[in-house]
N, C-alpha and C positions, 0 to 999 in steps of 0.2 A: 758731402760724402762723410759717412761716419768715421770717427778717429778714436784711438785709444785715449782714455782719460789722462790728462797731463800729469797728475800725481802718481799714476801707475807707470806711464811710459818713460818718465825720466830716470827710472832705475832698471829698465830692461832694453834690450836691443831688438825687440820685435817691431814689425812694421807699424808705423804710426797711423797711416791712412789705411782703412780697412776695405775700401772698394765698394762699388755699387752692387746691389742685388739685381736680378733680372728685371724686376718691377721698377726699380729706381732708374735703370738704364733706359728702359722703354719710355718711361715718363719724361726723362730729360731729352731723349732723342725726339719726342713728339713736339718739342718746342721749336725745332729747326724749321725755318721757313722754306728750305730747299730753293734758295735764290737762283734765278736764271743766270746771274753773273756773280758767282760766289767769291766775294772778296777774301774770305778766310783762306782759300787755297793759295792766294798770293803771298801769305805770310808763312807758308810751310816750306822749310828748306829741302824736304825730301819729296815734295809734290804729291802728297796723299790726296786722293779724291775724297775730300771730307764729306760733302753732301751725299756722295755715293755710299759710303759706309754707314753713315747715320740713317739714311733712308732704309737700309736693310735691318738696322736695329729696330726701327719703328714697327716692322712687320715680324719681328722675332726671328729673322734669318741671320742668326749670329754667326753661323759658319760662312755665309756669304759676305758678312761684314768684315771678318778677319781676312778672308781671301782678297777682298778689295784693298784693304790696308797693305797687305803683304805684296801687292803688285809693285809697290815702290819702297816699302820699308820693311826690312828684315828684322828689326828690333822693336816691335811695337810695345811689348810689356815694359821695356826700359824707357822708351820715349814717353809712354803714358804716365810714368812716374817722375821723371826728372827733367823733361823738356819744359822750358819756360813758355808754355802756350799763351799765358796772359800777355806776353810781349810780342807774340808772333801771330798765330792764326786767330786766337780768341779776341785780340784787340781789334781785329777787322770785322768781327761778326756784327751784322746790322742790328741785332737785338741789343747789343751793348750800348747802343746810342740812347736807349730809354730805359733799359733794365739790365739784367745780367746776361752776358753772352752765353752761348751754348758751351757747356763744359766738355770741349772737344778732347782734351787730354784724358779726362776721367773716363769718357766713353771708349777711347782707344785702349786704355788699360783694361776696361771691362771685357772688350772683345778678345784681347790677348789672354786674359786670365780664363775666360770661358773656353777658349780653344785648348789651353793647357789642361783644364779640368776634365774636358770631354775627349781629349786625345785625338782631335781631328786636325790633321795636317796635310797640306798639299804642297808638293815641291816639284813644280814643273821645271825641267832642265832641258836645254837644247842638245842637239847632237854635238859630240866633241869637235872642236875646231882645229885641234892639233897645236894650238898656241899655248905658251906657258907664261905665267905671271908670278912674280915674287912680290909679296906684300910684307913690308917691314913694320911690325907693330900690330898687335891684336887688340887695339882700342876701338872706339866707335867708328873712326874714319876707316881704319883697316878692315874691320869686319864688314862694313858696308860695301867697300870696294870688292872684297872677296865674294860676297853674296851676289852682287850684281853681275860680276864677270863670270862666276860659275854658272849662273842661270843661262847665259848666252853661249855656254859651251867651252869656255877656256879652262885650262888646268891651272888651279891657283894653289900656291903654297904660302902660308903665313909663317914668318919668323918672329917669335916673341922672346924678349930677353928674360922675362920673369918665368916662374915655374907654373903659372896659370894664365890662360888667355883672358882678355877682357879689359886690360889697361886700367884707366881711371875708374871704370865701372866696377872693377874688383878691388883695387887698392885704395881708391880715393873716396867713393860714396859710401856712407855707412849702411850697415845692415838694416837699420830702422827706416831708411829711405828707399833703399833698393836691395832686397834680399838677394844674396849671392846665388841661391838655388835658381832664381829666375834668370840671372845673367847666364848661368851655365846651361840652362835649357834653351835660351836664345842662341847661344854658341853651338849647341848641339844641332839646332835646326840648320845652321850654316854648314857644319861638317857633313850633314846628310846630303847637302847639295854637291858634295864631293871635294870640299876644300880640305886640304891637309895642313894641320897646325903643328908646327915644331916649336916647343917651349925650351926654355933655358938656352936660347940661341941669340947671342949678342952680335948683331951686325956692326962691324967696326973692330971686332976682336976675333971671333971665330972665322968670319969671312968679311971681306970688305964689300962696299957697294960696287966697286969696279969688277970684283970677281963675280958677284951676282949677275952683273950686266952681261958677262960672257956666257952664263948658264941659262938665262931666261930671256924671253922675247920682250918683256916689258917689266917695269918695276913701279911699285907705289910705296912711298915713304910716309908713314903715319905714326911716327914715334912720339908724338905728343910733346909736352913741355914739362918734363919731370925734374928739372934742375931748380931747386928752391932758391928764392932770393932772401937775403937777410938785410937788416936795417943798417948795419955798420956802426952799432952803438956799443959802448963799454959794457962788458959782461956777457956778450953772446957766446963766449967760450965756457960758461959755467955749466956744471951738472944740473940738469933740470930744464935746459933750453932745447926745444925741439923746433925743427921746421915742421909745418903742418903736413908736408909730404911724409916725413918719417913717422910722425905721430899717427897719421891715418893709415899708413901702410902697416904699421905694427898692429893697429887695432883691427883693421878690416881684412887685409890679405893674410896676415899671420895670426889673426884671432887672439890678440892679447887679452881681449875681454873675457876669454874663456880659459885663461891660465889658472891652474897648471895642466888642464886637459890638453892644451896646446902649449908648447914649451918656449914661446916668446913672451917674456914679461914686459911690462911697461912701468916706468917709475910712477908710483901713485902720488897724487897731489891732493892737498886739502884746499888750497887756495890757488886757482889757476887763472892766469891772465892770457887771453888770446888777442893779438893785435891784427886788425884787418876787419873788413866789412862785407866781404863777398860770401858766396855759398860755402867756400872752403873754411872760412873762419866759423861760420855757423855750425858746419859739420864737426869741426874740431872741438868747439865749445860744448856742443850737445853730447859728443862722445865722452869728454872729460867729466861731464855731469853724471853720465851713466856709469862711469868707472868709480864713482864714490866721492867725488870732490864735494866739500862743504859749500864752496862758493866759486862760481865760474863767472869771470868778467870779460866782456868784449870791449876793447879799447879801439876807438875809431876816430880819426882826426877830423872828419866832417860830421854833419848832423844826420838825423833820422831820414830825411827825405833824400839824402845823397847815398844812403847805404846801397851798394850794388847787388846785394843778395836778393833772391826771390822774396817777395813780400810774404808769401806763405811760410817760408823757412824762418824769417824774422819773427813772425807772429808765433810760430810753434816754439821757437827758442824762448821768447818772452813768457809764454804759458808755462814752460818747463822751469822757470826761475832763473834763467841766465840774466845776469846784470849787464846793462849797457852803459858804458861811460863814453858818451859821444863828445865831440869837439875836444878830444884829448889825444896826446901823442906820446909814446915812450921816448925818453931821452937817455936812460941809463938803467941797466939791470944791476940791482944791488947784491953784492956778494955776502954770503953767510959763511958758516963753518964748512970746512973741507970743500971749498970752491962750489958750494951749492947756491941756489937762488934764494934770496931772503926778501926780495921785494922788487917793485918796478917803479922807478921815478918817472912821472909823467909831467907834461906841461899842457896847460889849457890852450885851446886854439879858438880863433874866430874866423869867420869866412870873409875873405876880401874880394878882390876883382876876379872875374872868370879867368881860367887858365886855358891852355890849348885845347883841352877836351870840352870846353864850354861850361865846366863846373866851377863854382867859386872856389878860389884857392884858399886853403887853410893857412892862417898866419899865427905864429905863436904869440901868446900874451906874456910879456916880460914879467918876471917875478911871481908867476903862477905855478911854479913847480910844486909838486906834492907826491907823496909816496902811497902806493898801493901794496899791501902785504900780499906776497905770492911765494910759492915754492916751485911752481911750474910756469914757464913762459913759452908760449907757442906762437911762432911767426907765420902768419898767413897773409903775406902781402904780394904774392905773385910768384910765377915760375918762368923759366925760359927753357928752350930745347937743350938736351944733353949733347955736347959737342962731339961725342964719341962717333956719331953717325957720319961725321965728316972725315974720319980716318980712312984713308984709301978711297977717297971719292973726288979725285981731281976733276975740276971742271964744274963742280956743283956750286952754283952761286948762292951766297947767303947775305943777309942784310947786316947792318951795323948792330942789330939787336940779337944776332945769332940765329935768326929764323931763315928758312929756305925761301928763296925768291921763286915765284911761279908766274906764268902768264895768266890771262883771263880764262884759259881752259884747264888750268892746274898743271901744266907741263913745266918742268924745271929747265935749267940751262943745258941739261943733258938729254939728247933725243931718246924718247922712249921711257923716260923716268918722270913720273908725276909725283906730287906731294900734296898733302892737304891736312886740315885739322890744326891743332895747336903748334905743330912744328912749323907751320907757315904763318899763322895769325898771332901766336902767343896764346896764353891761357884764355879759353873761351868756353862755350857751352857744348854739351854732348851733341845736340842736334845740329849745331853749326858745323861740327866736325863731320857728322854724317852727311850733311849737305855737300860739303867739300868732297867727301868720298864718292857721292853719286856723280858729281861733275867729273871727277878724275876717272871713274869707271867708264863714262861715255867717251872721254878723250882717249883712254887706253884702247877700248874696243875699236874705235875708228882707226887708231894708229895700227893696230894689229891686222885689221882687215885691209889696210892699204899697203902693208909690208909683207 
């Protein structure tokens, strides 16, 4: 798929991947073997009929292809851009055993973009059931639940704490990976199903979960994991230290990259250090580069093979000039004038025996401390659920990590209340949250029909 030139894109926020043309999409779809027992579908958390929509692309029935996708996925333009297909559906494609698997994600994106450009939309909705559902959080899990339940006739209200719906799709993922106009159009599709979205509405403050339980027949909690983790090292209180959550929220949701057109500034940095190796770390580093930094360095305590980010995002970052200091770990943030960041002291690491996750444990090498010049330090080492949702939610069981405990159907310890996404699993992918949302929607629908 064509992309922006690295030397151009590292100074703008325009989308990096440019998408397939019709001819490219038809050519790629033509490679599909249309297996009788399609393994690719086993890897899709939202159960898309992958051979079904690809077969329609082959014969240029693009409207039929997107209709097939939207039978189970209400956010195809988003999934086609940010879903890690290479680890899910594409890794199971039979063609991948001898050559390249079908580019399922890129074809999904093509279908969604074609629909948007031609203004073809179909929104089948069942007759009203008379049942009401509250969805707490307008991220990928909550939007999926809302769409699925609205389609079968339930009245759905989403309560979102921020001033825009979308959750991590809006505040976390940068414009150059996921344009916000596309997110808003996907959300518009869901509101046209009859879903009511209330923004600036913090459950746990304006209303408690128990109060919602008295007003609605069922509830879904999809508040994500928006509470950042820090390293607990010296200097994290200095001016110029950001959590990746704050940094990306300022850049994406509050559009700091368009200051002063938008009135949220962000402290400019010339030498930026980002600690972490996931997609969030890549996003933060690439944003810092586009904001004008002279040098952006990613520090990660394991090696290249252990980087948890999508390989595509790692390669894009490298192409754009991001520096990778692997097998390194920050131990101290050095203070400069007026409590600002002057540098980051790191220690070199080596990989030892595997830990509980199966990855080799990073072990510090004594006497290998060294300094990296920096004036901005961004921490991207993970997040946990915001505990505010537990205010006024007596009986809601949570784990020792602060996540909500659910059964195999997504139901919490409170009857009629389901949960899914990062608030249950901790920080994970958009598509895994959507998969949890689909499961919860099925559970809630069954519960409503039985009560």
